[in-house]
C-alpha positions as CSV (number, residue, x, y, z in Angstrom):
1,M,63.2,33.9,70.8
2,Y,60.6,32.0,72.7
3,L,57.6,33.7,73.7
4,R,56.6,33.7,77.5
5,P,52.9,32.8,78.6
6,V,50.1,35.6,78.4
7,S,48.5,36.3,81.8
8,P,45.3,35.4,82.3
9,T,42.4,38.6,82.2
10,Q,39.6,36.6,82.8
11,T,37.2,37.2,85.8
12,Q,37.3,34.1,86.9
13,N,34.1,34.1,88.9
14,R,32.1,35.5,85.7
15,T,33.6,32.4,83.9
16,R,32.9,29.5,86.2
17,L,29.0,30.7,86.6
18,K,29.0,30.6,82.5
19,L,30.7,27.1,81.9
20,A,28.5,26.2,85.4
21,A,25.7,26.8,82.6
22,L,26.7,24.2,80.1
23,E,25.6,20.3,80.3
24,P,27.9,17.9,81.4
25,E,28.0,15.7,78.3
26,P,29.5,14.2,76.1
27,G,30.7,16.3,72.2
28,T,33.0,17.9,70.4
29,Y,34.6,21.2,70.8
30,V,36.5,23.8,68.6
31,L,39.0,26.2,70.5
32,V,39.1,29.3,68.7
33,L,42.1,31.2,69.9
34,F,43.5,34.4,69.5
35,A,47.9,35.0,69.7
36,R,48.6,39.1,69.3
37,T,52.2,38.5,68.8
38,N,54.8,36.8,66.6
39,G,57.3,34.1,68.2
40,L,58.4,30.4,68.6
41,V,56.4,28.6,71.5
42,W,57.8,25.0,72.6
43,I,55.0,22.3,72.0
44,G,56.6,19.4,74.0
45,R,58.2,16.9,71.8
46,L,56.1,17.8,68.9
47,G,58.5,20.9,68.7
48,R,58.9,24.3,67.8
49,L,55.7,26.1,66.5
50,R,56.1,29.7,64.9
51,L,53.3,31.6,66.4
52,Q,51.7,34.2,64.2
53,S,49.6,37.0,65.3
54,G,45.8,35.8,64.2
55,F,43.5,33.0,64.8
56,Y,44.4,29.3,65.8
57,V,41.6,27.0,66.3
58,Y,41.7,23.4,67.5
59,V,39.3,20.3,67.5
60,G,38.9,18.3,69.9
61,S,36.7,15.6,71.7
62,A,35.6,15.1,75.2
63,L,33.8,11.7,75.7
64,G,34.7,10.8,79.3
65,S,33.0,11.9,82.7
66,G,32.2,15.5,82.6
67,G,31.8,15.7,78.9
68,V,32.7,19.0,77.2
69,R,32.1,21.2,80.1
70,A,34.9,19.6,82.2
71,R,37.1,19.6,78.7
72,L,36.3,23.5,78.8
73,A,37.4,23.8,82.5
74,H,40.7,22.1,81.8
75,H,41.1,24.6,78.7
76,L,40.3,27.9,80.6
77,K,43.1,27.9,82.6
78,A,46.6,28.1,81.9
79,S,48.6,25.1,82.7
80,S,51.3,24.5,85.1
81,R,52.3,20.9,83.8
82,P,51.4,21.3,80.1
83,H,49.9,17.0,79.5
84,W,48.4,17.8,76.0
85,H,49.6,20.0,72.6
86,I,46.6,22.6,73.4
87,D,47.8,23.2,76.8
88,Y,51.4,24.2,75.3
89,L,49.5,26.8,72.7
90,R,47.2,28.2,75.4
91,R,49.5,29.8,77.4
92,H,50.6,31.9,74.9
93,T,47.0,32.6,73.4
94,L,43.7,33.9,74.4
95,L,40.2,32.0,74.1
96,E,37.9,34.0,71.8
97,E,35.0,31.6,72.1
98,V,34.4,27.6,71.7
99,W,32.0,25.9,69.1
100,Y,30.5,22.2,70.6
101,C,28.0,20.1,70.0
102,H,26.9,17.6,72.2
103,D,27.2,13.5,71.0
104,R,28.1,10.6,72.2
105,V,30.1,10.1,68.7
106,S,33.3,11.9,68.6
107,R,33.3,13.8,65.4
108,E,36.8,15.2,65.9
109,H,38.5,13.9,62.8
110,Y,35.7,15.1,61.0
111,W,35.4,18.5,62.3
112,A,39.3,18.9,61.5
113,Q,38.9,17.8,58.1
114,R,35.7,20.0,57.5
115,L,38.1,23.1,59.2
116,G,40.9,22.2,56.9
117,T,38.5,23.5,53.9
118,Q,37.7,26.4,55.4
119,A,39.0,29.9,53.2
120,R,42.5,30.5,54.1
121,A,42.6,28.0,56.7
122,S,46.5,26.7,56.8
123,I,48.2,23.8,59.1
124,P,50.7,25.7,61.5
125,L,52.3,22.3,62.6
126,A,51.7,19.2,60.9
127,G,50.5,16.2,64.3
128,F,49.3,18.9,66.6
129,G,46.6,17.5,68.6
130,S,46.6,14.3,66.3
131,S,49.6,12.0,67.3
132,D,46.8,9.5,68.0
133,C,44.7,9.2,65.2
134,R,45.7,9.5,60.8
135,C,44.5,13.2,60.7
136,V,47.4,15.6,59.6
137,S,46.8,18.3,62.3
138,H,43.8,19.3,64.8
139,L,44.9,22.9,64.7
140,Y,44.4,25.2,62.0
141,F,45.6,28.7,61.5
142,F,43.4,31.7,60.1
143,P,45.0,35.1,59.6
144,N,41.3,36.7,60.3
145,R,38.6,35.5,62.7
146,P,37.3,32.3,60.9
147,S,33.5,32.4,60.3
148,R,31.6,29.9,62.9
149,N,28.2,30.3,60.9
150,A,30.1,28.9,57.4
151,F,31.4,25.9,59.5
152,S,28.8,25.0,61.0
153,R,26.6,25.7,57.8
154,S,29.8,23.3,55.9
155,L,28.3,20.4,58.8
156,R,25.3,20.8,57.7
157,D,25.3,20.4,53.9
158,S,27.9,17.7,54.4
159,C,26.0,15.7,56.9
160,Q,22.4,15.7,57.3
161,R,22.1,14.1,60.9
162,H,24.5,16.5,62.4
163,P,23.6,17.6,65.7
164,Q,23.2,21.3,66.3
165,V,26.9,23.4,66.7
166,R,26.4,26.0,69.3
167,F,28.8,28.6,70.3
168,W,29.8,29.5,73.9
169,K,32.2,33.3,74.7
170,D,33.2,34.0,78.0
């Protein structure tokens, strides 16, 4: 049985004001999503994802016009015509927080690799968000909220010149 989309409960005006405070710079980002229920979700051509209650962490980059701010504006609303794999999943999850850095260099593949080394990380669907690269996935599942501090520390320890990771929460 497939799940129905989650209805948005966030206040639109507050979200827009907080989002406007972000710089429209290019960068890499992580969406920390929460799923309340179990069920099947259709992810476009990729197929079915067996959704579990817990946290889904998606890595992406936004190097074009508007940068991270514009990409987050897209991800904050449920897409009526999904384009990317994450658009399908967003309809069934709640956005908990965003981890990001501003940089003209895409770090999404490196971040995806580092996320995979975090405690209790698993890949819920191979190929998710990574159909245009050699990564196994850009989506990871965690039964409990992943630690943004542990992730940030992992990046700093493995890459001395890594830009500061910032956090955004609605």
